[in-house]
C-alpha positions as CSV (number, residue, x, y, z in Angstrom):
1,M,12.2,-26.6,16.9
2,G,9.9,-28.9,19.0
3,S,7.1,-28.3,21.4
4,R,9.3,-27.9,24.6
5,G,6.7,-29.4,26.8
6,T,4.1,-26.7,26.2
7,G,1.8,-28.6,24.0
8,R,2.4,-26.1,21.2
9,H,4.2,-26.5,18.0
10,D,6.4,-24.0,16.2
11,A,4.4,-24.2,13.0
12,P,3.0,-20.8,12.1
13,P,-0.7,-20.2,12.7
14,A,-3.0,-20.4,9.7
15,S,-3.6,-16.6,9.9
16,C,-0.1,-15.3,9.3
17,A,2.3,-14.5,6.5
18,V,4.9,-17.1,5.8
19,G,8.4,-16.0,4.6
20,V,10.0,-18.0,1.8
21,F,13.7,-17.3,1.3
22,K,15.5,-17.6,-2.0
23,A,19.2,-17.2,-2.6
24,A,20.3,-14.8,-5.4
25,R,23.8,-14.0,-6.6
26,V,24.9,-10.4,-6.3
27,G,28.0,-8.9,-7.9
28,R,31.3,-10.9,-7.7
29,G,30.1,-14.2,-6.3
30,G,28.2,-12.8,-3.3
31,I,24.9,-14.3,-2.3
32,I,22.0,-12.4,-0.8
33,A,18.8,-13.9,0.7
34,L,15.6,-12.4,-0.7
35,S,12.4,-12.8,1.3
36,I,9.2,-13.4,-0.6
37,L,6.1,-13.2,1.6
38,R,2.9,-15.1,0.8
39,S,-0.2,-14.5,2.8
40,V,-1.7,-17.7,4.2
41,S,-4.8,-15.7,5.4
42,M,-5.1,-12.4,7.1
43,P,-6.6,-12.3,10.5
44,S,-10.0,-10.6,10.4
45,L,-13.2,-10.0,12.3
46,M,-16.7,-9.5,10.8
47,L,-18.9,-6.8,12.3
48,D,-22.5,-5.8,11.8
49,I,-22.7,-2.2,12.7
50,A,-25.9,-0.2,13.3
51,L,-25.1,3.1,14.9
52,S,-27.4,6.1,14.5
53,A,-26.1,9.6,14.1
54,E,-27.4,10.3,17.6
55,Q,-25.3,7.4,19.0
56,L,-22.2,8.8,17.3
57,R,-22.8,12.4,18.6
58,A,-20.6,11.8,21.7
59,V,-17.7,10.9,19.5
60,Y,-18.0,14.0,17.3
61,Q,-18.5,16.3,20.3
62,G,-15.2,15.1,21.7
63,H,-16.7,13.1,24.6
64,A,-15.5,9.7,23.3
65,N,-12.9,8.4,20.9
66,R,-13.6,4.7,20.8
67,I,-16.6,2.6,19.8
68,M,-17.3,-0.7,21.6
69,L,-18.6,-3.3,19.1
70,R,-19.2,-7.1,19.1
71,S,-18.0,-9.2,16.2
72,R,-20.1,-11.9,14.7
73,D,-18.2,-14.6,16.6
74,G,-18.9,-12.8,19.9
75,R,-15.6,-11.0,20.6
76,R,-15.7,-7.4,21.9
77,V,-13.8,-4.9,19.8
78,S,-12.8,-1.4,20.9
79,L,-12.5,0.4,17.6
80,P,-11.0,3.9,17.3
81,A,-13.9,6.1,16.1
82,H,-11.9,7.8,13.3
83,H,-12.0,4.5,11.4
84,L,-15.8,4.9,11.0
85,R,-15.6,8.4,9.4
86,P,-15.5,7.2,5.8
87,F,-18.7,5.3,6.3
88,L,-20.6,8.0,8.2
89,T,-23.9,9.3,6.7
90,H,-26.6,11.6,8.1
91,E,-28.2,8.3,9.3
92,G,-25.1,7.1,11.1
93,V,-23.0,4.0,10.2
94,H,-24.9,0.9,9.1
95,G,-23.8,-2.3,7.4
96,S,-21.5,-5.3,7.5
97,F,-17.8,-4.7,7.8
98,V,-14.5,-6.6,8.0
99,L,-11.6,-5.5,10.3
100,D,-8.3,-6.8,8.8
101,F,-5.3,-7.2,11.1
102,S,-1.6,-7.9,10.6
103,P,-0.3,-11.2,12.1
104,D,0.9,-9.0,15.1
105,G,-2.6,-7.7,15.8
106,E,-2.2,-4.3,14.3
107,L,-5.4,-2.9,12.6
108,L,-4.8,-2.6,8.9
109,A,-8.2,-1.8,7.4
110,L,-11.9,-1.5,8.0
111,R,-13.8,-2.6,4.9
112,R,-17.5,-2.5,4.1
113,L,-18.8,-5.8,2.7
114,A,-20.8,-5.5,-0.5
């Protein structure tokens, strides 16, 4: 397909999975299409988090369930607080992290950078 006057092209963005289809024979001459996905690159955001245990107290007292953060590139991120639990210490949550997303924008993982 073309750009239809919008200035956009139908090529997939660099941060999505691209489906490659292969035909395979099944049974008595039937053909089935098999989809093989290869990831071009997963959308992600880098975050530097420095939250003290005191700052997280409202979350664990039930007064809040989301944490507002700013990514390294300046975007605001509203992160569900339960994603921070694996990284919580007596001092709070501190470190550099990566948020991985699906091409549809669904949060897949929060990873601490080494």
